[in-house]
N, C-alpha and C positions, 0 to 999 in steps of 0.2 A: 692202348687197350688194357694193358696190365695195370697201369696206374688207376684207371677208371674202376676196374674190378676191386683193387685194394681199397680205394676210397669208399665204394659201396659197402664192402664188408666191414670196414671200420665204423661207418655210420650205423649199420645194423647192430653191431656189437655194443656200441656206446649207447644206443637207444634202449637196448635190453637192460643194461646196467642201471640206467635211471629208472626205467619202468618198474624194476623190482623194488625200488625204494619208496614207491607211492601206493597209497590205497585210495579207494573211493568211499565217499560218505555212505553209500548204500551197502557197504560190506558189513561184516560182522561187528565192526566197532560202533556202528550207529545206535544200536539198542540201548546202550548205557548213557547216551547223550540226551539231555533234556533241551529241546529247542526253546529258545527264549527270543521274543521279538522286542527290539528296542523301540520305544516310542519317542525318546528324547536322547540327546547326546549325554555322555558320561565322561568323567575324569577317572584316570587310573594310572597305575605304575606297571610297567612291563616286568614280569617275573622271568619269562623266557619267550623267545621268538624263533620260529622255524620257517625260514624263507623257502619259497618254492623257486627252483632255479629256472623254470620255464616261463616264457612270456605267454600271454593269452593268445589263443589261436582257435582252432576248431574244437579242441577239448578244453573246457574251462579248468583253471587251476586256482588254488587258493593257498595263501600262507596262513600259518596258525600262530596266534599270540596267546599266551596265558597272562592274564592281567588281574592285578589286585585292585579292585575299585576302592574309592575313598570311603564308601559306606561299609567296607569290610568284606564284601562278597568277592569271590574269585570267578572269573569268566573266561571261557575260551572264545576267542574272536577268529572267525574265518574271513579273511580279506581276499576277495576275488581280484584277479589281475593286478596283484600288488607290484609287479614289475621289479624294479631294482631297490625298493625300499629295504632298509635295514634298521632294526631297532635293537637296542642293547638293554640288558637288565638294568632297571633303575630309571630308564627314560620315563618321564611323565607324558602322558598322551591324552588326547581327546578322542573319544570313540563316537562316530556318527552312525545313525541307522543306515542300513543298506538293504536293498531288496534281496529276497531269496531267489536264486537262479531258477529258471524254468526247467532246466535239465535235471535228470535224476542223479547223474554221476559227476563229481568234481574231484579232480586229482589233488591229493593232499600229501604233505610230507609224512612219512610213516615213522618218524622218530617216536620211540616208545613213550617218552614224556609228553609229546604233543597229542597223542591219541588215547592216553591213559584214561581210565574210567573214574579216577579219583576226582576229577573235575567234570561234572556232568553238564552244567549250564553252558550252552553253546549258542552262538548267534553269528549272523553275518554282519559285518560292519566295515566302516572306513576309519583308518587311524591316521592321526596327525600328531606330530610332536607338539606338546603344549609349552609355549614359551613363557607362560605365567606359572610360577611355582606356587603351590597351595600349601 
């Protein structure tokens, strides 16, 4: 019985630690973001990547990538249910259009650089390592 109580308490405490590190798109950070809809795939280079440690479940989660496109623009990519993907700065990637989720709140990493307003163009997308160097 005591072991069960300790397990439950540890689970609750760990959950609170992670929850404090995430924000939702509908919070105060959203107004400075400009939603962009991708109509075609794009090529770019990862500047920084902020992985979401949670797998998709009842609450949608997204990882954030800051990407320098080959046309010179910089874009924030929100990738839903990215799972265990890891990208490193300098990785060349293909970005594919992805639907906007129907829910209002998506949990995001709250790293200051990921949610900064310096990069306003933001879109949902799927990312894959580009095996062809351009």
